[in-house]
HTML snippet that shows the backbone in 3Dmol.js (N, CA, C, O; Angstrom):
<script src="https://3Dmol.org/build/3Dmol-min.js"></script>
<div id="view" style="width:600px;height:400px;position:relative"></div>
<script>
const pdb = `
ATOM      1  N   MET A   1     154.404  39.628 127.032  1.00  0.00           N
ATOM      2  CA  MET A   1     154.647  40.342 128.651  1.00  0.00           C
ATOM      3  C   MET A   1     155.478  41.594 128.110  1.00  0.00           C
ATOM      4  O   MET A   1     155.163  42.749 128.398  1.00  0.00           O
ATOM      5  N   LYS A   2     156.567  41.266 127.300  1.00  0.00           N
ATOM      6  CA  LYS A   2     157.152  42.372 127.357  1.00  0.00           C
ATOM      7  C   LYS A   2     156.281  43.974 127.082  1.00  0.00           C
ATOM      8  O   LYS A   2     156.241  45.025 127.722  1.00  0.00           O
ATOM      9  N   PHE A   3     155.650  43.497 125.790  1.00  0.00           N
ATOM     10  CA  PHE A   3     154.593  44.665 125.422  1.00  0.00           C
ATOM     11  C   PHE A   3     154.061  45.295 126.858  1.00  0.00           C
ATOM     12  O   PHE A   3     154.473  46.420 127.140  1.00  0.00           O
ATOM     13  N   LEU A   4     153.389  44.793 127.551  1.00  0.00           N
ATOM     14  CA  LEU A   4     152.619  45.140 128.742  1.00  0.00           C
ATOM     15  C   LEU A   4     153.640  46.136 129.630  1.00  0.00           C
ATOM     16  O   LEU A   4     153.248  47.199 130.112  1.00  0.00           O
ATOM     17  N   LYS A   5     154.703  45.741 129.739  1.00  0.00           N
ATOM     18  CA  LYS A   5     156.082  46.167 130.151  1.00  0.00           C
ATOM     19  C   LYS A   5     156.559  47.557 130.035  1.00  0.00           C
ATOM     20  O   LYS A   5     156.743  48.539 130.754  1.00  0.00           O
ATOM     21  N   SER A   6     156.688  47.169 128.705  1.00  0.00           N
ATOM     22  CA  SER A   6     156.946  48.947 127.836  1.00  0.00           C
ATOM     23  C   SER A   6     155.707  49.355 127.875  1.00  0.00           C
ATOM     24  O   SER A   6     155.653  49.275 129.102  1.00  0.00           O
ATOM     25  N   VAL A   7     154.522  49.774 127.555  1.00  0.00           N
ATOM     26  CA  VAL A   7     153.412  50.372 128.005  1.00  0.00           C
ATOM     27  C   VAL A   7     153.428  51.120 129.072  1.00  0.00           C
ATOM     28  O   VAL A   7     153.278  52.329 128.897  1.00  0.00           O
ATOM     29  N   VAL A   8     153.642  50.520 130.678  1.00  0.00           N
ATOM     30  CA  VAL A   8     153.500  51.108 131.860  1.00  0.00           C
ATOM     31  C   VAL A   8     155.106  51.840 131.745  1.00  0.00           C
ATOM     32  O   VAL A   8     155.317  52.676 132.624  1.00  0.00           O
ATOM     33  N   GLU A   9     155.924  51.671 131.031  1.00  0.00           N
ATOM     34  CA  GLU A   9     156.995  52.460 131.305  1.00  0.00           C
ATOM     35  C   GLU A   9     157.002  53.537 130.558  1.00  0.00           C
ATOM     36  O   GLU A   9     157.506  54.582 130.973  1.00  0.00           O
ATOM     37  N   GLU A  10     156.316  53.408 129.074  1.00  0.00           N
ATOM     38  CA  GLU A  10     155.799  54.831 128.827  1.00  0.00           C
ATOM     39  C   GLU A  10     154.752  55.584 128.935  1.00  0.00           C
ATOM     40  O   GLU A  10     154.666  56.767 128.606  1.00  0.00           O
ATOM     41  N   MET A  11     153.729  54.736 129.516  1.00  0.00           N
ATOM     42  CA  MET A  11     153.102  55.581 130.360  1.00  0.00           C
ATOM     43  C   MET A  11     153.294  56.291 131.822  1.00  0.00           C
ATOM     44  O   MET A  11     152.300  56.769 132.369  1.00  0.00           O
ATOM     45  N   LYS A  12     154.430  56.351 132.380  1.00  0.00           N
ATOM     46  CA  LYS A  12     155.070  56.631 133.149  1.00  0.00           C
ATOM     47  C   LYS A  12     155.441  58.063 133.063  1.00  0.00           C
ATOM     48  O   LYS A  12     155.341  58.929 133.931  1.00  0.00           O
ATOM     49  N   VAL A  13     156.119  58.191 131.228  1.00  0.00           N
ATOM     50  CA  VAL A  13     157.073  58.962 130.621  1.00  0.00           C
ATOM     51  C   VAL A  13     156.352  60.426 130.057  1.00  0.00           C
ATOM     52  O   VAL A  13     156.977  61.460 129.821  1.00  0.00           O
ATOM     53  N   VAL A  14     154.747  60.212 129.894  1.00  0.00           N
ATOM     54  CA  VAL A  14     153.530  60.598 129.229  1.00  0.00           C
ATOM     55  C   VAL A  14     153.470  62.103 130.422  1.00  0.00           C
ATOM     56  O   VAL A  14     153.381  62.124 131.650  1.00  0.00           O
ATOM     57  N   SER A  15     153.569  63.304 129.343  1.00  0.00           N
ATOM     58  CA  SER A  15     153.107  64.397 130.602  1.00  0.00           C
ATOM     59  C   SER A  15     152.015  64.518 130.444  1.00  0.00           C
ATOM     60  O   SER A  15     151.666  64.967 129.352  1.00  0.00           O
ATOM     61  N   TRP A  16     150.897  64.149 131.530  1.00  0.00           N
ATOM     62  CA  TRP A  16     149.642  64.633 131.304  1.00  0.00           C
ATOM     63  C   TRP A  16     148.957  66.348 131.979  1.00  0.00           C
ATOM     64  O   TRP A  16     149.053  66.966 133.040  1.00  0.00           O
ATOM     65  N   PRO A  17     148.386  66.527 130.862  1.00  0.00           N
ATOM     66  CA  PRO A  17     148.242  67.915 131.105  1.00  0.00           C
ATOM     67  C   PRO A  17     146.829  68.295 132.534  1.00  0.00           C
ATOM     68  O   PRO A  17     145.839  67.603 132.770  1.00  0.00           O
ATOM     69  N   SER A  18     147.279  69.661 133.266  1.00  0.00           N
ATOM     70  CA  SER A  18     146.537  69.622 134.502  1.00  0.00           C
ATOM     71  C   SER A  18     145.234  69.976 134.247  1.00  0.00           C
ATOM     72  O   SER A  18     144.672  70.087 133.158  1.00  0.00           O
ATOM     73  N   ARG A  19     144.625  70.215 135.841  1.00  0.00           N
ATOM     74  CA  ARG A  19     143.276  70.108 135.437  1.00  0.00           C
ATOM     75  C   ARG A  19     142.895  71.746 134.858  1.00  0.00           C
ATOM     76  O   ARG A  19     141.891  72.076 134.227  1.00  0.00           O
ATOM     77  N   LYS A  20     143.448  72.167 135.069  1.00  0.00           N
ATOM     78  CA  LYS A  20     143.120  73.929 134.351  1.00  0.00           C
ATOM     79  C   LYS A  20     142.941  73.596 132.690  1.00  0.00           C
ATOM     80  O   LYS A  20     141.929  74.021 132.133  1.00  0.00           O
ATOM     81  N   GLN A  21     143.969  72.810 131.901  1.00  0.00           N
ATOM     82  CA  GLN A  21     144.547  72.942 131.000  1.00  0.00           C
ATOM     83  C   GLN A  21     143.581  71.913 130.154  1.00  0.00           C
ATOM     84  O   GLN A  21     143.314  72.114 128.969  1.00  0.00           O
ATOM     85  N   LEU A  22     143.116  70.847 130.863  1.00  0.00           N
ATOM     86  CA  LEU A  22     142.486  69.826 130.817  1.00  0.00           C
ATOM     87  C   LEU A  22     140.743  70.787 130.019  1.00  0.00           C
ATOM     88  O   LEU A  22     140.268  70.806 128.884  1.00  0.00           O
ATOM     89  N   ARG A  23     140.289  71.463 131.425  1.00  0.00           N
ATOM     90  CA  ARG A  23     139.196  72.159 131.639  1.00  0.00           C
ATOM     91  C   ARG A  23     139.294  72.652 130.209  1.00  0.00           C
ATOM     92  O   ARG A  23     138.662  71.953 129.416  1.00  0.00           O
ATOM     93  N   ARG A  24     139.823  73.510 129.779  1.00  0.00           N
ATOM     94  CA  ARG A  24     140.241  74.560 128.809  1.00  0.00           C
ATOM     95  C   ARG A  24     140.106  73.832 127.397  1.00  0.00           C
ATOM     96  O   ARG A  24     139.302  74.204 126.543  1.00  0.00           O
ATOM     97  N   ASP A  25     140.833  72.934 127.266  1.00  0.00           N
ATOM     98  CA  ASP A  25     140.700  71.868 125.802  1.00  0.00           C
ATOM     99  C   ASP A  25     139.584  71.175 125.724  1.00  0.00           C
ATOM    100  O   ASP A  25     139.306  70.641 124.650  1.00  0.00           O
ATOM    101  N   THR A  26     138.737  71.048 126.825  1.00  0.00           N
ATOM    102  CA  THR A  26     137.821  70.460 126.802  1.00  0.00           C
ATOM    103  C   THR A  26     136.445  71.531 126.231  1.00  0.00           C
ATOM    104  O   THR A  26     135.599  71.244 125.383  1.00  0.00           O
ATOM    105  N   PHE A  27     136.543  72.440 126.790  1.00  0.00           N
ATOM    106  CA  PHE A  27     135.698  73.590 126.079  1.00  0.00           C
ATOM    107  C   PHE A  27     135.574  74.168 124.816  1.00  0.00           C
ATOM    108  O   PHE A  27     134.614  74.522 124.131  1.00  0.00           O
ATOM    109  N   VAL A  28     137.170  74.178 124.634  1.00  0.00           N
ATOM    110  CA  VAL A  28     137.252  74.449 123.224  1.00  0.00           C
ATOM    111  C   VAL A  28     136.740  73.289 122.145  1.00  0.00           C
ATOM    112  O   VAL A  28     136.347  73.555 121.009  1.00  0.00           O
ATOM    113  N   VAL A  29     136.839  71.621 122.854  1.00  0.00           N
ATOM    114  CA  VAL A  29     136.219  70.631 121.717  1.00  0.00           C
ATOM    115  C   VAL A  29     134.705  70.949 121.859  1.00  0.00           C
ATOM    116  O   VAL A  29     134.009  70.315 121.066  1.00  0.00           O
ATOM    117  N   ILE A  30     134.184  71.607 122.512  1.00  0.00           N
ATOM    118  CA  ILE A  30     132.320  71.236 122.845  1.00  0.00           C
ATOM    119  C   ILE A  30     132.126  72.633 122.294  1.00  0.00           C
ATOM    120  O   ILE A  30     131.386  72.527 121.317  1.00  0.00           O
ATOM    121  N   GLN A  31     132.497  74.005 122.510  1.00  0.00           N
ATOM    122  CA  GLN A  31     132.568  74.450 121.653  1.00  0.00           C
ATOM    123  C   GLN A  31     132.565  74.989 119.761  1.00  0.00           C
ATOM    124  O   GLN A  31     131.888  75.710 119.029  1.00  0.00           O
ATOM    125  N   THR A  32     133.499  74.303 119.683  1.00  0.00           N
ATOM    126  CA  THR A  32     134.320  73.920 117.690  1.00  0.00           C
ATOM    127  C   THR A  32     132.522  72.904 117.641  1.00  0.00           C
ATOM    128  O   THR A  32     131.550  73.248 116.969  1.00  0.00           O
ATOM    129  N   THR A  33     132.598  71.775 118.488  1.00  0.00           N
ATOM    130  CA  THR A  33     131.213  70.900 117.689  1.00  0.00           C
ATOM    131  C   THR A  33     130.757  71.234 118.041  1.00  0.00           C
ATOM    132  O   THR A  33     130.352  70.309 118.746  1.00  0.00           O
ATOM    133  N   LEU A  34     129.832  72.628 118.525  1.00  0.00           N
ATOM    134  CA  LEU A  34     128.646  73.084 118.625  1.00  0.00           C
ATOM    135  C   LEU A  34     128.566  74.071 117.231  1.00  0.00           C
ATOM    136  O   LEU A  34     127.493  74.486 116.793  1.00  0.00           O
ATOM    137  N   ILE A  35     129.707  74.329 116.698  1.00  0.00           N
ATOM    138  CA  ILE A  35     129.674  75.437 116.013  1.00  0.00           C
ATOM    139  C   ILE A  35     129.234  74.690 114.532  1.00  0.00           C
ATOM    140  O   ILE A  35     128.252  74.923 113.827  1.00  0.00           O
ATOM    141  N   PHE A  36     130.076  73.938 114.384  1.00  0.00           N
ATOM    142  CA  PHE A  36     130.094  72.874 113.518  1.00  0.00           C
ATOM    143  C   PHE A  36     128.903  72.506 113.082  1.00  0.00           C
ATOM    144  O   PHE A  36     128.527  72.678 111.922  1.00  0.00           O
ATOM    145  N   ALA A  37     127.967  71.766 114.340  1.00  0.00           N
ATOM    146  CA  ALA A  37     126.820  71.992 114.270  1.00  0.00           C
ATOM    147  C   ALA A  37     126.042  72.637 113.680  1.00  0.00           C
ATOM    148  O   ALA A  37     125.433  72.174 112.716  1.00  0.00           O
ATOM    149  N   VAL A  38     125.841  74.127 114.211  1.00  0.00           N
ATOM    150  CA  VAL A  38     125.332  74.428 113.364  1.00  0.00           C
ATOM    151  C   VAL A  38     125.171  75.446 112.454  1.00  0.00           C
ATOM    152  O   VAL A  38     124.466  76.426 112.214  1.00  0.00           O
ATOM    153  N   MET A  39     126.302  74.690 111.962  1.00  0.00           N
ATOM    154  CA  MET A  39     127.130  75.330 110.318  1.00  0.00           C
ATOM    155  C   MET A  39     126.548  74.268 109.489  1.00  0.00           C
ATOM    156  O   MET A  39     125.998  74.732 108.490  1.00  0.00           O
ATOM    157  N   PHE A  40     126.494  72.986 109.585  1.00  0.00           N
ATOM    158  CA  PHE A  40     125.827  71.866 109.418  1.00  0.00           C
ATOM    159  C   PHE A  40     124.287  72.037 109.080  1.00  0.00           C
ATOM    160  O   PHE A  40     123.662  71.775 108.053  1.00  0.00           O
ATOM    161  N   PHE A  41     123.761  72.744 110.701  1.00  0.00           N
ATOM    162  CA  PHE A  41     122.609  72.309 109.918  1.00  0.00           C
ATOM    163  C   PHE A  41     121.772  73.756 108.975  1.00  0.00           C
ATOM    164  O   PHE A  41     120.802  73.606 108.232  1.00  0.00           O
ATOM    165  N   VAL A  42     122.268  74.712 109.186  1.00  0.00           N
ATOM    166  CA  VAL A  42     122.104  76.040 108.538  1.00  0.00           C
ATOM    167  C   VAL A  42     122.693  76.015 107.062  1.00  0.00           C
ATOM    168  O   VAL A  42     122.359  76.901 106.276  1.00  0.00           O
ATOM    169  N   MET A  43     123.463  75.126 106.726  1.00  0.00           N
ATOM    170  CA  MET A  43     124.037  74.715 105.180  1.00  0.00           C
ATOM    171  C   MET A  43     122.897  73.622 104.750  1.00  0.00           C
ATOM    172  O   MET A  43     122.526  73.786 103.587  1.00  0.00           O
ATOM    173  N   ASP A  44     122.263  72.544 105.440  1.00  0.00           N
ATOM    174  CA  ASP A  44     121.473  71.688 104.856  1.00  0.00           C
ATOM    175  C   ASP A  44     120.216  71.951 104.949  1.00  0.00           C
ATOM    176  O   ASP A  44     119.353  71.274 104.390  1.00  0.00           O
ATOM    177  N   THR A  45     119.897  73.348 105.936  1.00  0.00           N
ATOM    178  CA  THR A  45     119.072  73.537 105.679  1.00  0.00           C
ATOM    179  C   THR A  45     118.630  74.298 104.317  1.00  0.00           C
ATOM    180  O   THR A  45     117.664  74.211 103.558  1.00  0.00           O
ATOM    181  N   LEU A  46     119.547  74.913 104.365  1.00  0.00           N
ATOM    182  CA  LEU A  46     119.720  75.980 102.996  1.00  0.00           C
ATOM    183  C   LEU A  46     119.079  75.415 101.859  1.00  0.00           C
ATOM    184  O   LEU A  46     118.047  75.644 101.227  1.00  0.00           O
ATOM    185  N   ILE A  47     120.615  74.094 101.762  1.00  0.00           N
ATOM    186  CA  ILE A  47     120.352  73.190 100.196  1.00  0.00           C
ATOM    187  C   ILE A  47     119.096  73.108  99.948  1.00  0.00           C
ATOM    188  O   ILE A  47     118.443  73.610  99.033  1.00  0.00           O
ATOM    189  N   GLN A  48     118.594  72.041 101.344  1.00  0.00           N
ATOM    190  CA  GLN A  48     116.984  71.667 101.319  1.00  0.00           C
ATOM    191  C   GLN A  48     115.927  72.476 100.359  1.00  0.00           C
ATOM    192  O   GLN A  48     115.128  72.140  99.484  1.00  0.00           O
ATOM    193  N   THR A  49     116.349  73.784 100.999  1.00  0.00           N
ATOM    194  CA  THR A  49     114.974  75.138 100.486  1.00  0.00           C
ATOM    195  C   THR A  49     115.518  75.414  99.422  1.00  0.00           C
ATOM    196  O   THR A  49     114.589  75.877  98.761  1.00  0.00           O
ATOM    197  N   VAL A  50     116.800  75.452  98.537  1.00  0.00           N
ATOM    198  CA  VAL A  50     116.797  75.333  97.306  1.00  0.00           C
ATOM    199  C   VAL A  50     116.799  74.566  96.387  1.00  0.00           C
ATOM    200  O   VAL A  50     116.885  74.913  95.210  1.00  0.00           O
ATOM    201  N   PHE A  51     116.656  72.823  96.993  1.00  0.00           N
ATOM    202  CA  PHE A  51     116.405  72.221  96.544  1.00  0.00           C
ATOM    203  C   PHE A  51     114.663  72.395  96.143  1.00  0.00           C
ATOM    204  O   PHE A  51     114.089  72.328  95.056  1.00  0.00           O
ATOM    205  N   ASN A  52     114.247  72.593  97.262  1.00  0.00           N
ATOM    206  CA  ASN A  52     112.515  72.285  97.189  1.00  0.00           C
ATOM    207  C   ASN A  52     111.816  73.633  96.415  1.00  0.00           C
ATOM    208  O   ASN A  52     110.632  73.589  96.082  1.00  0.00           O
ATOM    209  N   TRP A  53     112.511  74.627  96.205  1.00  0.00           N
ATOM    210  CA  TRP A  53     112.014  75.812  95.627  1.00  0.00           C
ATOM    211  C   TRP A  53     112.748  75.235  93.944  1.00  0.00           C
ATOM    212  O   TRP A  53     112.379  76.052  93.100  1.00  0.00           O
ATOM    213  N   ILE A  54     113.625  74.122  93.293  1.00  0.00           N
ATOM    214  CA  ILE A  54     113.833  74.200  92.130  1.00  0.00           C
ATOM    215  C   ILE A  54     112.663  73.205  91.639  1.00  0.00           C
ATOM    216  O   ILE A  54     111.896  73.293  90.681  1.00  0.00           O
ATOM    217  N   LEU A  55     112.756  72.571  92.290  1.00  0.00           N
ATOM    218  CA  LEU A  55     111.534  70.900  91.924  1.00  0.00           C
ATOM    219  C   LEU A  55     110.472  71.421  91.905  1.00  0.00           C
ATOM    220  O   LEU A  55     109.809  70.808  91.068  1.00  0.00           O
ATOM    221  N   LYS A  56     109.447  72.809  92.666  1.00  0.00           N
ATOM    222  CA  LYS A  56     108.532  72.769  92.259  1.00  0.00           C
ATOM    223  C   LYS A  56     107.674  73.882  91.194  1.00  0.00           C
ATOM    224  O   LYS A  56     106.533  73.618  90.815  1.00  0.00           O
TER     225      LYS A  56
END
`;
const viewer = $3Dmol.createViewer("view");
viewer.addModel(pdb, "pdb");
viewer.setStyle({}, {cartoon: {color: "spectrum"}});
viewer.zoomTo();
viewer.render();
</script>
């Protein structure tokens, strides 16, 4: 019970981001995820092409 009380007290002290900041941070996360997805796709395709060329 003491743990839950301290969690509630700590949550009152937390500084929550504004709606504008939250939107901006979410956009950055989505943008970064897409960049990495494209980068991994290109690298995977390139490596696969090289291996297929070597093995033929």
